LUMFI-923926 format. One line per 2 residues: number of its first residue (from 1); for each residue x negated, y, z of N, C-alpha, C. Coordinates in steps of 0.05 Angstrom, whole numbers, plus 5000, padded with zeros to 4 digits. Atoms other than C-alpha are relative to their C-alpha. Last residue first. Layout:
NUM = X:Y:Z:X:Y:Z:X:Y:Z  ...
//
This chain:
88 = 4973:5001:4996:9198:2989:5724:5002:5023:5027  4998:5017:4972:9137:3009:5688:5023:5006:5005
86 = 5007:4982:4976:9145:3021:5616:5006:4992:5029  4974:4995:4989:9137:2964:5565:4985:5023:5022
84 = 4986:4981:5017:9082:2947:5517:5025:5010:5013  4972:5016:4999:9066:2880:5555:5013:5021:4980
82 = 5006:5024:5021:8984:2896:5550:5035:4993:4994  5009:4985:5024:9004:2974:5581:4999:4969:4979
80 = 4988:4984:5014:9043:2946:5634:4994:5009:4975  4982:5014:5013:8999:2887:5644:5022:5014:4997
78 = 5005:4998:5031:8941:2946:5661:5023:4979:4987  5014:5026:5008:8966:2958:5730:5004:4998:4973
76 = 5027:5003:5013:8971:3030:5742:4998:4984:4993  4998:4990:5027:9051:3031:5755:4972:4993:4988
74 = 5006:4970:4992:9036:2979:5817:4999:5017:4970  5028:4999:5016:9067:2908:5810:5000:5028:4998
72 = 5013:4972:5010:9124:2899:5858:4979:5001:4986  5031:4988:4999:9142:2822:5864:4997:5026:4981
70 = 4990:4973:4988:9223:2808:5867:4965:5012:5005  5006:5003:4979:9214:2737:5846:4996:5023:5016
68 = 4990:5023:4987:9250:2746:5786:4990:4995:5032  4975:4985:4997:9217:2813:5767:5017:4980:5018
66 = 5012:4982:4977:9149:2776:5775:5027:5021:5010  5002:5016:4979:9178:2724:5729:4993:5013:5018
64 = 4969:5002:4994:9198:2782:5675:5008:4976:5022  4983:4974:4982:9130:2813:5684:5026:4990:5006
62 = 5001:4995:4975:9100:2745:5669:5013:5022:5013  4990:5018:4988:9139:2737:5606:4989:4997:5035
60 = 4972:5001:4994:9123:2802:5580:5014:4980:5020  4995:4982:4976:9045:2792:5595:5029:5006:5003
58 = 4998:5014:4981:9054:2725:5552:4997:5021:5023  4976:5023:4985:9092:2754:5501:4989:4997:5022
56 = 4982:4985:4994:9044:2821:5491:5023:4985:5007  5001:4987:4964:8984:2780:5502:5025:5015:4998
54 = 4993:5014:4979:9011:2744:5434:4997:5004:5031  4971:5010:4998:9025:2801:5397:5002:4974:5017
52 = 4990:4975:4986:8951:2831:5409:5030:4991:5004  4994:4984:5013:8924:2760:5393:5017:5027:5016
50 = 4971:4988:5013:8901:2720:5443:4996:5024:4982  4987:5019:5018:8839:2687:5470:5028:5006:4983
48 = 5011:5007:5023:8807:2747:5495:5005:4979:4979  5001:4990:5017:8858:2765:5539:4987:5002:4974
46 = 4987:5014:5016:8857:2704:5591:5001:5028:4970  5008:5023:5023:8800:2726:5632:5013:4995:4974
44 = 5028:4998:4995:8812:2790:5675:4986:4978:4983  5019:4975:5005:8879:2810:5652:4972:4995:5003
42 = 5000:4992:5030:8909:2741:5646:4985:5023:4997  5016:5022:5017:8876:2715:5713:4995:5010:4970
40 = 5027:4993:4998:8903:2769:5756:4985:4989:4983  5003:4969:5009:8973:2776:5730:4968:4998:4997
38 = 4991:4999:5036:8985:2697:5729:4983:5030:4996  5026:5013:5014:8951:2694:5802:5000:5001:4974
36 = 5025:4974:4992:9011:2746:5817:4968:4991:5000  5000:4969:5015:9057:2697:5787:4985:5017:5005
34 = 5007:5006:5031:9030:2634:5816:5002:5024:4982  5034:4995:4997:9034:2664:5889:4990:4995:4967
32 = 5013:4969:4998:9106:2681:5871:4974:4996:5000  5006:4994:4970:9124:2608:5845:4989:5027:5004
30 = 4981:5009:4992:9141:2581:5776:4999:5007:5026  4984:4986:4985:9095:2625:5738:5029:4989:5012
28 = 4970:5007:4983:9045:2583:5720:5016:5021:5014  4989:4973:4979:8986:2621:5676:5028:4987:5012
26 = 5014:4979:4988:8968:2570:5618:5023:5017:5014  4992:5005:4976:9006:2510:5591:4982:5014:5019
24 = 5028:5010:4994:8975:2516:5522:5003:4997:5032  5016:5010:5021:9046:2524:5486:4970:4985:5019
22 = 4992:5026:5010:9082:2549:5546:4980:4983:4988  5007:5005:5027:9040:2611:5559:5002:4971:4998
20 = 4994:4973:5015:9077:2644:5614:4985:4998:4973  5018:4986:5007:9087:2581:5640:5002:5024:4986
18 = 5000:4974:5016:9142:2545:5676:4975:5013:4996  4989:5002:5022:9142:2475:5700:5010:5027:4985
16 = 4983:4979:5003:9086:2476:5746:5022:4996:4972  4981:5013:5016:9055:2411:5759:5020:5019:5004
14 = 4977:4985:4992:8988:2438:5774:5022:4989:4988  5001:4993:4974:8933:2383:5782:5018:5021:5009
12 = 4971:5005:5000:8939:2363:5710:5009:5004:5032  4996:4992:4982:8881:2408:5678:5024:4986:5010
10 = 5000:5020:4988:8863:2374:5617:5007:4999:5027  4998:4994:4975:8891:2427:5571:4997:4969:5020
8 = 4989:5017:4986:8878:2408:5499:4993:5007:5031  5019:5026:4997:8851:2468:5462:5017:4986:5023
6 = 5029:4992:5002:8880:2531:5432:4988:4975:5003  5014:5016:4980:8952:2521:5410:4973:5004:4995
4 = 5013:5022:5013:8976:2584:5377:4991:4982:5021  5017:5002:4991:9034:2623:5407:4985:4979:4987
2 = 5011:5026:4978:9089:2642:5371:4974:4996:4997  5030:5005:5001:9112:2711:5344:4994:4977:5020
//
């Protein structure tokens, strides 16, 4: 499942090399701080812009980045449900 291009992103202040949504350059996941922010912003503001399959893909990328950086995510965080995986 591919993510659809939404609109041109004009925010060039973030020079992240990795995004949870690389097509639209949303939710940078290149540092622990960005991963934590991506979790919050994706759940709070981003879900309405994605289909269920796209949201699942973005959530899984965020979770993978969190694991890489050793970020513990509580078991009751909604990101687990969106990603369709059991909490680690």
